[in-house]
ChimeraX commands (.cxc) that place a marker at each C-alpha (Angstrom):
marker #1 position 7.51,5.41,-2.43 radius 0.5
marker #1 position 9.53,8.68,-3.66 radius 0.5
marker #1 position 10.59,10.54,-0.50 radius 0.5
marker #1 position 8.13,13.30,0.75 radius 0.5
marker #1 position 5.11,12.32,-1.27 radius 0.5
marker #1 position 1.90,12.47,0.66 radius 0.5
marker #1 position 1.71,8.39,0.68 radius 0.5
marker #1 position 5.18,8.37,2.24 radius 0.5
marker #1 position 4.24,10.84,4.96 radius 0.5
marker #1 position 0.73,8.99,5.79 radius 0.5
marker #1 position 2.96,6.06,6.25 radius 0.5
marker #1 position 5.42,7.78,8.65 radius 0.5
marker #1 position 2.51,9.09,10.38 radius 0.5
marker #1 position 1.19,5.49,10.59 radius 0.5
marker #1 position 4.62,4.23,11.66 radius 0.5
marker #1 position 4.51,6.70,14.28 radius 0.5
marker #1 position 0.79,5.97,15.53 radius 0.5
marker #1 position 1.07,2.18,15.67 radius 0.5
marker #1 position 4.61,2.11,16.85 radius 0.5
marker #1 position 5.49,-0.06,13.87 radius 0.5
marker #1 position 9.20,-0.64,12.80 radius 0.5
marker #1 position 9.42,-0.36,8.92 radius 0.5
marker #1 position 12.01,0.86,7.02 radius 0.5
marker #1 position 11.33,3.13,4.01 radius 0.5
marker #1 position 12.59,1.72,0.62 radius 0.5
marker #1 position 11.98,4.42,-1.97 radius 0.5
marker #1 position 11.02,3.54,-5.48 radius 0.5
marker #1 position 10.69,5.79,-8.44 radius 0.5
marker #1 position 7.35,4.60,-9.14 radius 0.5
marker #1 position 5.18,1.63,-8.58 radius 0.5
marker #1 position 5.94,-0.29,-11.76 radius 0.5
marker #1 position 9.61,-0.68,-9.93 radius 0.5
marker #1 position 8.32,-1.40,-6.73 radius 0.5
marker #1 position 5.69,-4.15,-7.56 radius 0.5
marker #1 position 7.99,-7.04,-9.10 radius 0.5
marker #1 position 9.79,-6.69,-5.79 radius 0.5
marker #1 position 7.04,-6.75,-3.68 radius 0.5
marker #1 position 5.41,-9.78,-5.56 radius 0.5
marker #1 position 8.79,-11.65,-5.57 radius 0.5
marker #1 position 9.15,-11.03,-1.74 radius 0.5
marker #1 position 12.05,-8.59,-1.86 radius 0.5
marker #1 position 10.09,-6.11,-0.28 radius 0.5
marker #1 position 7.04,-6.62,2.44 radius 0.5
marker #1 position 4.50,-4.25,1.91 radius 0.5
marker #1 position 3.60,-1.05,-0.34 radius 0.5
marker #1 position 1.52,1.72,0.42 radius 0.5
marker #1 position 0.20,3.36,-3.06 radius 0.5
marker #1 position -2.90,4.10,-4.90 radius 0.5
marker #1 position -5.35,1.21,-5.44 radius 0.5
marker #1 position -5.03,1.43,-9.22 radius 0.5
marker #1 position -1.13,0.43,-9.12 radius 0.5
marker #1 position -1.64,-3.01,-7.59 radius 0.5
marker #1 position -5.11,-4.06,-8.58 radius 0.5
marker #1 position -4.55,-6.57,-11.16 radius 0.5
marker #1 position -1.73,-8.50,-9.04 radius 0.5
marker #1 position -4.31,-8.37,-6.14 radius 0.5
marker #1 position -7.03,-9.91,-8.67 radius 0.5
marker #1 position -4.33,-12.52,-9.79 radius 0.5
marker #1 position -4.11,-13.74,-6.67 radius 0.5
marker #1 position -0.26,-12.43,-6.46 radius 0.5
marker #1 position -0.87,-9.72,-3.48 radius 0.5
marker #1 position -2.82,-9.48,-0.54 radius 0.5
marker #1 position -4.64,-6.21,-0.39 radius 0.5
marker #1 position -5.01,-5.39,3.55 radius 0.5
marker #1 position -6.95,-2.29,3.53 radius 0.5
marker #1 position -7.74,0.59,1.17 radius 0.5
marker #1 position -7.94,4.35,2.04 radius 0.5
marker #1 position -11.36,6.28,2.72 radius 0.5
marker #1 position -14.33,6.09,4.50 radius 0.5
marker #1 position -15.72,3.19,2.97 radius 0.5
marker #1 position -15.32,-0.09,1.19 radius 0.5
marker #1 position -13.92,0.08,-2.75 radius 0.5
marker #1 position -16.07,-0.91,-5.56 radius 0.5
marker #1 position -13.14,-2.30,-7.01 radius 0.5
marker #1 position -11.89,-4.55,-3.88 radius 0.5
marker #1 position -15.43,-4.72,-2.34 radius 0.5
marker #1 position -13.76,-7.88,0.09 radius 0.5
marker #1 position -11.01,-5.46,1.33 radius 0.5
marker #1 position -11.54,-3.28,4.53 radius 0.5
marker #1 position -11.30,0.52,4.31 radius 0.5
marker #1 position -8.70,1.72,6.73 radius 0.5
marker #1 position -10.11,4.92,7.95 radius 0.5
marker #1 position -12.63,5.98,10.21 radius 0.5
marker #1 position -15.62,7.95,9.39 radius 0.5
marker link #1:1,2 radius 0.2
marker link #1:2,3 radius 0.2
marker link #1:3,4 radius 0.2
marker link #1:4,5 radius 0.2
marker link #1:5,6 radius 0.2
marker link #1:6,7 radius 0.2
marker link #1:7,8 radius 0.2
marker link #1:8,9 radius 0.2
marker link #1:9,10 radius 0.2
marker link #1:10,11 radius 0.2
marker link #1:11,12 radius 0.2
marker link #1:12,13 radius 0.2
marker link #1:13,14 radius 0.2
marker link #1:14,15 radius 0.2
marker link #1:15,16 radius 0.2
marker link #1:16,17 radius 0.2
marker link #1:17,18 radius 0.2
marker link #1:18,19 radius 0.2
marker link #1:19,20 radius 0.2
marker link #1:20,21 radius 0.2
marker link #1:21,22 radius 0.2
marker link #1:22,23 radius 0.2
marker link #1:23,24 radius 0.2
marker link #1:24,25 radius 0.2
marker link #1:25,26 radius 0.2
marker link #1:26,27 radius 0.2
marker link #1:27,28 radius 0.2
marker link #1:28,29 radius 0.2
marker link #1:29,30 radius 0.2
marker link #1:30,31 radius 0.2
marker link #1:31,32 radius 0.2
marker link #1:32,33 radius 0.2
marker link #1:33,34 radius 0.2
marker link #1:34,35 radius 0.2
marker link #1:35,36 radius 0.2
marker link #1:36,37 radius 0.2
marker link #1:37,38 radius 0.2
marker link #1:38,39 radius 0.2
marker link #1:39,40 radius 0.2
marker link #1:40,41 radius 0.2
marker link #1:41,42 radius 0.2
marker link #1:42,43 radius 0.2
marker link #1:43,44 radius 0.2
marker link #1:44,45 radius 0.2
marker link #1:45,46 radius 0.2
marker link #1:46,47 radius 0.2
marker link #1:47,48 radius 0.2
marker link #1:48,49 radius 0.2
marker link #1:49,50 radius 0.2
marker link #1:50,51 radius 0.2
marker link #1:51,52 radius 0.2
marker link #1:52,53 radius 0.2
marker link #1:53,54 radius 0.2
marker link #1:54,55 radius 0.2
marker link #1:55,56 radius 0.2
marker link #1:56,57 radius 0.2
marker link #1:57,58 radius 0.2
marker link #1:58,59 radius 0.2
marker link #1:59,60 radius 0.2
marker link #1:60,61 radius 0.2
marker link #1:61,62 radius 0.2
marker link #1:62,63 radius 0.2
marker link #1:63,64 radius 0.2
marker link #1:64,65 radius 0.2
marker link #1:65,66 radius 0.2
marker link #1:66,67 radius 0.2
marker link #1:67,68 radius 0.2
marker link #1:68,69 radius 0.2
marker link #1:69,70 radius 0.2
marker link #1:70,71 radius 0.2
marker link #1:71,72 radius 0.2
marker link #1:72,73 radius 0.2
marker link #1:73,74 radius 0.2
marker link #1:74,75 radius 0.2
marker link #1:75,76 radius 0.2
marker link #1:76,77 radius 0.2
marker link #1:77,78 radius 0.2
marker link #1:78,79 radius 0.2
marker link #1:79,80 radius 0.2
marker link #1:80,81 radius 0.2
marker link #1:81,82 radius 0.2
marker link #1:82,83 radius 0.2
marker link #1:83,84 radius 0.2
view
C-alpha cells in the first residue's frame, strides 16, 4: 500500500524475518489495488480485512491469514497469523 504506513512496515518486517523476496508496489488505496490483485497483475496484498472481504467471499481472492490472536468472525475458516 502507501509507503511508510503501519501495514507496509509490518510487511517489511515479515519479509526480513521470513527471508521473503517481494517487491513493494505502492498504491494510493485499496480501491486501486484490488482490481490488480483480482486480475493477477499483483500477487499479494496486505491490507485491512474489510477492503478485501467481498472478493474473498465471492471466491475471487484467497485469504491466507488474518492478523490478531484469534480467528475473525467475518472469515472464520481463515487462520490468524499472530501468536498469542
